[in-house]
C-alpha positions in Angstrom: 77.8 105.8 114.9 79.9 103.8 112.5 78.7 102.8 109.0 76.7 99.6 108.9 78.4 96.4 107.9 77.0 94.2 105.2 77.9 91.0 107.2 77.7 90.1 110.9 80.8 90.7 112.9 82.6 88.5 115.4 82.0 89.5 119.0 85.4 89.9 120.7 87.2 91.8 123.4 89.0 94.2 121.2 90.0 97.5 123.0 91.9 100.5 121.8 95.3 101.1 123.3 96.1 97.4 123.5 97.6 94.5 121.5 95.0 92.1 120.0 95.4 88.5 118.7 93.4 87.8 115.6 90.8 85.1 116.0 89.0 82.9 113.4 86.5 85.0 111.5 88.0 88.4 112.3 88.3 91.1 109.7 89.9 94.5 109.9 86.4 95.9 109.8 85.1 93.7 112.7 88.1 94.5 114.8 87.7 98.2 114.2 84.0 98.1 115.0 84.6 96.3 118.3 87.5 98.6 119.3 86.3 102.0 118.0 82.6 101.6 117.2 83.3 102.3 113.5 84.1 100.2 110.5 86.9 102.6 109.6 89.9 100.4 110.0 92.5 102.7 108.4 94.1 103.5 111.7 94.7 99.8 112.5 96.3 99.3 109.1 98.5 102.4 109.6 99.9 100.9 112.8 100.3 97.4 111.4 101.1 97.9 107.7 104.2 95.6 107.7 102.5 92.9 109.8 99.3 92.9 107.7 101.2 93.0 104.4 99.2 91.3 101.7 96.8 89.6 104.2 94.2 92.4 104.2 91.3 90.2 103.3 92.5 87.1 105.1 94.1 87.9 108.5 96.0 84.9 109.8 94.7 83.5 113.1 97.2 84.4 115.9 98.5 87.5 114.2 99.3 90.2 116.8 97.9 93.6 116.0 98.6 96.9 117.7 95.2 98.7 118.3 96.1 102.4 118.6 94.4 104.6 121.1 91.4 106.4 119.7 93.5 109.6 119.2 96.1 107.6 117.2 98.8 107.1 119.9 100.4 103.7 119.7 100.3 103.3 123.5 98.6 105.1 126.4 101.9 106.6 127.7 103.1 107.9 124.3 102.5 111.4 123.0 101.4 112.6 119.6 103.9 114.9 117.8 106.8 113.8 120.1 108.8 112.2 117.3 108.1 115.1 115.0 109.4 117.6 117.6 112.5 115.5 118.3 113.4 115.0 114.7 112.9 118.7 113.9 115.1 119.7 116.8 117.8 117.4 115.6 117.6 118.9 112.1 117.8 122.4 113.4 120.9 121.6 115.5 122.8 120.0 112.6 121.7 122.3 109.8 124.6 123.8 107.8 124.3 127.6 107.9 126.5 127.8 104.8 124.6 125.4 102.6 124.7 126.3 98.9 121.7 128.0 97.4 119.2 126.0 95.3 115.9 127.3 93.9 112.8 126.4 95.9 111.0 123.2 94.8 107.5 124.0 93.7 104.7 121.8 95.1 101.1 122.0 94.0 98.1 120.4 95.7 94.4 121.1 96.1 91.8 121.7 98.8 88.8 119.6 100.0 90.8 116.4 100.5 90.8 116.2 104.3 92.7 115.0 106.2 95.3 114.8 103.5 95.4 118.2 101.8 93.5 121.4 102.7 94.6 124.9 103.6 92.4 124.9 106.7 94.4 122.0 108.2 97.6 122.4 110.2 100.5 122.5 107.8 98.1 122.1 104.9 97.2 118.5 105.8 99.0 115.2 106.3 100.5 114.9 102.8 101.7 118.6 102.7 103.4 118.0 106.0 105.0 114.9 104.7 106.4 116.8 101.6 107.6 119.6 103.8 109.3 117.3 106.3 110.9 115.2 103.5 112.7 118.4 102.4 114.4 118.5 105.8 115.4 114.9 106.3 117.9 112.3 105.1 120.5 115.0 104.2 118.0 117.1 102.4 117.9 120.9 103.1 115.8 122.3 100.3 113.6 125.3 100.3 110.1 124.8 98.9 106.8 126.5 98.1 103.3 125.0 98.2 100.4 126.3 96.2 96.8 125.1 96.2 95.1 124.7 92.8 91.8 123.0 93.2 91.5 121.9 89.6 93.2 118.5 90.1 93.1 117.6 86.4 95.0 120.7 85.6 97.9 119.3 87.7 98.3 116.5 85.2 97.2 118.2 82.0 99.1 121.5 82.4 100.9 122.4 85.6 103.4 119.6 85.7 104.0 119.1 82.0 104.7 122.8 81.5 107.0 122.8 84.6 104.9 125.5 86.2 105.2 123.2 89.3 107.6 120.5 90.0 105.7 118.0 92.1 102.0 117.3 92.7 100.7 116.2 96.2 99.4 113.5 95.8 98.0 110.9 93.4 96.9 107.2 93.4 99.3 105.2 91.3 97.7 102.8 88.7 98.9 99.2 88.4 101.2 99.9 85.5 101.9 96.2 85.1 98.3 96.0 83.7 98.5 99.0 81.5 96.4 97.2 78.8 93.4 97.3 81.2 93.7 101.0 82.0 91.8 103.8 80.5 93.5 106.7 78.7 94.1 108.7 81.8 95.6 105.7 83.7 97.9 104.9 80.8 99.1 108.5 80.7 99.9 108.4 84.4 102.1 105.4 83.8 103.9 106.7 80.7 104.3 110.4 81.3 105.0 110.7 85.0 107.5 109.6 87.7 106.3 108.5 91.1 107.8 108.7 94.6 107.8 105.7 97.0 104.3 105.2 98.5 103.6 107.9 101.1 100.3 106.3 102.3 98.2 103.2 101.7 94.5 104.0 101.7 91.7 101.6 102.2 89.1 102.1 99.4 85.6 101.5 100.6 82.6 100.4 98.5 79.5 101.9 99.8 75.9 101.4 98.8 72.4 102.1 100.2 71.4 99.4 102.7 68.7 98.0 100.5 70.7 98.1 97.3 71.1 94.8 95.4 74.8 95.7 95.1 75.2 95.5 98.9 75.4 91.7 98.5 78.4 91.9 96.1 81.2 89.5 97.0 83.5 89.9 94.1 84.2 92.9 91.8 82.3 91.3 88.9 79.1 91.6 91.0 79.3 95.3 90.4 78.7 94.9 86.7 75.9 97.3 85.5 76.4 99.6 88.5 76.5 103.4 88.4 79.7 104.2 90.3 80.7 107.5 91.7 84.3 108.6 92.3 85.1 112.3 92.4 87.0 114.1 89.7 90.8 113.9 90.2 90.5 110.4 91.8 91.9 107.9 89.3 89.7 105.0 88.3 92.5 102.6 87.7 91.9 100.1 90.5 88.4 99.6 89.2 89.5 99.4 85.6 92.0 96.6 86.3 89.1 94.6 87.8 87.2 94.9 84.6 84.9 97.7 85.8 85.0 100.3 83.1 82.5 101.6 80.5 80.3 100.1 79.1 80.4 97.4 81.9 79.7 100.2 84.5 78.9 103.9 84.3 81.2 106.3 86.0 80.1 109.6 87.6 82.8 112.1 88.6 81.5 115.2 90.3 83.9 117.8 91.7 83.9 116.8 95.4 83.6 113.6 97.5 80.5 115.0 99.3 78.7 115.3 96.0 79.2 111.5 95.5 77.8 110.8 99.0 74.7 113.0 98.3 74.2 111.3 94.9 74.2 107.9 96.6 71.6 109.0 99.1 69.5 110.5 96.3 69.6 107.2 94.4 71.4 108.8 91.5 74.3 106.3 91.7 74.5 102.7 93.0 78.0 102.7 94.5 80.3 105.3 96.0 84.0 104.3 96.1 86.7 106.3 97.8 89.1 106.2 100.8 87.3 104.9 103.8 88.3 107.9 105.9 86.6 110.2 103.4 83.4 108.2 102.9 83.0 107.7 106.7 83.4 111.4 107.3 80.9 112.2 104.5 78.1 110.1 105.8 78.7 111.1 109.4 78.5 114.8 108.3 75.2 114.1 106.5 73.8 112.1 109.5 73.2 109.2 107.2 75.4 106.4 108.5 72.3 104.2 109.1 71.3 104.5 105.4 74.4 103.2 103.9 76.5 100.0 104.1 80.2 99.4 103.5 80.9 96.1 101.8 83.4 94.2 104.0 83.9 91.4 101.4 85.5 93.7 98.8 88.5 95.6 100.0 91.3 97.2 98.1 94.2 99.3 99.1 95.7 102.0 96.8 99.0 103.7 97.3 99.4 107.4 97.2 102.5 109.1 95.9 104.1 112.4 95.0 104.3 112.7 91.2 106.4 114.7 88.7 106.4 115.0 85.0 109.0 113.0 83.1 109.5 116.1 81.0 110.9 118.0 84.1 114.7 118.0 83.7 115.1 117.9 87.5 112.1 115.6 88.2 114.1 112.5 88.9 116.3 114.4 91.3 113.3 115.7 93.2 111.7 112.3 93.5 115.0 110.8 94.8 115.2 113.6 97.4 111.6 113.0 98.5 112.1 109.2 98.6 115.2 109.6 100.9 113.2 111.8 103.2 110.2 109.5 103.4 112.4 106.5 104.0 114.1 108.2 107.0 110.7 109.3 108.3 109.4 105.7 108.3 112.5 104.5 110.1 112.4 107.0 112.9 108.6 106.8 113.4 108.0 110.3 112.3 105.9 109.2 109.4 103.4 107.5 111.7 103.5 110.5 114.0 102.5 112.9 111.2 99.7 110.5 110.1 98.4 110.0 113.7 98.6 113.7 114.6 96.8 114.7 111.3 94.0 112.1 111.8 93.6 113.1 115.4 93.0 116.7 114.3 90.6 115.6 111.6 88.6 113.4 113.9 88.5 115.8 116.9 85.0 116.7 118.0 83.9 120.2 116.9 81.7 122.4 119.1 
């Protein structure tokens, strides 16, 4: 069962594995609910990111949207991982056996951020696969190592600044054009670190209990006074730029996303805000989708990036390498194939 919506949805004939024409009153959430039985619209956004652009909360009537198959394929006759396999084969066939030696680039990431990073996932998760693939595309042929350090704050506080690692996978970039509204951590992310091009745009959900007064929020200022949970390591900058920072709100930052979900159900916080993929999975795992509601009137997208310290003498070179690889992956369709394959693995039924 999908998470409950705070507003009634429009009844339409949306179906997965088809193209859909937006009608008056449609939202990404209502389209996803009709096509997939869940308010989780991340997959629709992934397949239509260029078409949707800045119209996330106001879809133009007549806009054509690709509704992927439930397993993420763009069409019923396409295959997951096909582009990955083709591009990998091309790389291996053209690889220079006499390439000059260069030291391995050292990536660091953490566990318990499925489907993006976790040692239990194929290739370490979607973002680790993106990093690894970027090292083999667009003329890159660089060895690399990936380590999992679950203390995310240590990535920023110690591991990158001391050059123990070169690149962290991955972080939400603050709106550095509004640095005066950011907290100390957000300001530091803007001033002390360099960022790759966006590797993924995530829909941030705003989830409350069904009977919460905050379920009726229609603008960010309606959350004033709320106790907001977002796990440690997840930046608060998109809330801060909306005026939601202490003492206007109270932040709770436990170690894991699941702890936030449990705190919401226990009434210890009023609002749980994180990527919609994660929050949906949390409440499904807890069997509590009927107890919570995602607010469809308030939606924000955050971009995730690879990040390196400005104090790293080769940091700018590494980011430029990654950017070239990501750009080629988007052009060939390999980026979407990695995302769709990773999400299909994450969402596959377990017996």
